[in-house]
C-alpha positions in Angstrom: 22.6 5.0 5.9 25.9 3.7 7.4 25.0 5.1 10.9 23.2 1.8 11.6 26.5 -0.1 11.5 28.6 2.4 13.5 29.1 2.8 17.2 31.5 2.2 20.0 33.7 -0.7 19.1 32.1 -0.9 15.6 32.7 0.7 12.3 34.1 4.3 12.4 32.6 6.5 9.8 35.1 8.6 8.0 33.9 11.4 5.7 36.0 13.3 3.3 38.7 15.7 4.3 37.5 19.2 5.1 38.4 22.4 3.5 36.4 25.0 5.3 37.4 27.8 2.9 35.1 26.0 0.3 32.0 26.5 2.4 29.6 29.5 1.9 29.4 30.7 5.5 30.0 30.0 9.2 26.7 28.0 9.5 27.9 25.5 6.9 31.3 25.2 8.6 29.6 24.4 12.0 27.5 21.8 10.3 30.2 20.0 8.4 32.5 19.8 11.5 29.6 18.8 13.7 28.3 16.0 11.6 31.7 14.4 11.5 32.0 14.5 15.3 28.4 13.5 15.9 28.7 10.5 13.5 31.7 9.3 15.4 34.3 10.0 12.7 37.6 11.9 12.8 37.7 15.5 11.8 40.1 15.4 8.9 41.5 18.8 8.0 42.7 19.5 4.5 42.9 23.3 4.9 46.3 25.0 4.8 47.2 27.8 7.2 47.0 30.2 4.2 43.4 29.2 3.4 41.9 28.4 6.8 41.9 32.0 7.9 39.5 32.8 10.7 37.6 29.6 10.0 40.2 27.6 11.9 38.1 28.3 15.0 35.6 25.7 13.9 38.3 23.0 14.2 39.2 24.4 17.7 35.9 24.0 19.6 37.2 22.1 22.6 33.7 21.2 23.8 32.8 19.6 20.5 36.3 18.0 20.0 36.1 16.4 23.5 33.4 14.1 22.0 36.0 12.7 19.6 38.3 12.0 22.5 35.4 10.3 24.3 34.7 8.0 21.4 31.2 9.4 21.1 29.0 8.1 18.3 25.5 9.5 17.6 22.7 8.2 15.5 19.9 9.9 13.6 16.4 9.5 15.0 15.4 8.1 11.6 17.4 6.4 8.8 14.9 7.6 6.2 16.3 10.7 4.6 12.8 11.8 3.7 11.8 11.9 7.4 12.5 15.2 9.2 13.9 13.2 12.2 16.8 12.1 10.0 18.2 15.6 10.7 18.1 15.1 14.5 20.9 13.0 15.9 21.6 11.9 19.5 23.8 9.6 21.5 25.4 9.0 24.9 28.8 10.0 26.0 30.9 7.6 28.1 29.7 9.3 31.3 26.0 9.1 30.4 25.4 12.6 29.2 23.3 12.9 26.0 24.3 14.8 23.0 21.6 16.3 20.8 22.5 17.6 17.3 19.9 19.2 15.0 20.9 19.9 11.4 19.1 21.8 8.6 19.8 20.3 5.2 17.5 22.7 3.5 18.3 25.8 1.5 16.1 28.0 3.8 15.9 28.7 7.5 13.5 26.4 9.4 12.0 25.9 12.8 12.5 22.5 14.4 10.8 21.4 17.7 12.5 18.6 19.6 11.0 16.8 22.5 13.5 15.3 25.0 11.3 12.3 25.4 12.1 11.3 21.8 15.8 10.5 22.7 16.5 11.1 26.4 15.3 8.9 29.3 16.3 11.3 32.1 15.7 14.9 33.2 19.0 16.7 32.6 20.6 18.6 35.5 21.8 21.2 32.9 21.9 21.8 29.2 24.8 23.4 27.3 24.9 24.8 23.8 28.3 23.5 22.6 28.8 26.0 19.8 27.7 29.1 21.9 29.6 27.8 25.0 26.6 28.7 27.1 24.2 26.9 29.5 20.5 27.1 28.5 17.4 26.5 30.4 16.3 22.9 31.0 13.1 22.2 29.2 11.1 19.2 28.1 11.2 20.4 24.5 13.2 22.9 22.5 12.3 25.0 19.5 15.2 25.9 17.3 15.4 28.5 14.4 18.1 26.8 12.3 19.6 28.7 9.4 20.1 27.1 6.0 22.7 24.4 6.3 23.1 25.2 10.0 23.0 23.2 13.2 22.6 23.2 16.9 24.5 20.9 19.3 23.5 20.6 22.9 24.9 18.5 25.8 22.4 17.3 28.3 24.2 16.6 31.7 23.0 13.5 33.5 
């Protein structure tokens, strides 16, 4: 609920320190790092080099971490946790690009359809999957198969 008071020049949300070795799988690691960045907070690492292991890569996604440097702050499409749109976040970077993050809080995989018109007021020149480091086709809507506790983060270039 605090996302309504956060933003550039406003409150900075700061979640708990992260210990990625305590999460069940890579999808959960992606989600927990992503939500901190998308909400505009710092990524606070509590792992030690002995415990981080191969999961250190989730802290080192340069495309995602560039949003922290940018001062990016996203917002959910709904502040009602019972509304499915509360799991869809978006916001603008300082150069006008739009970031779309779709999370799955459920204990099972689910399909999520997102229409760009719900959060974006321009036709993107390109769309990039920030976790996969790949460009994807520009469409007016996207259908995602998101694993349990997983996420997708896209950058829509203006």
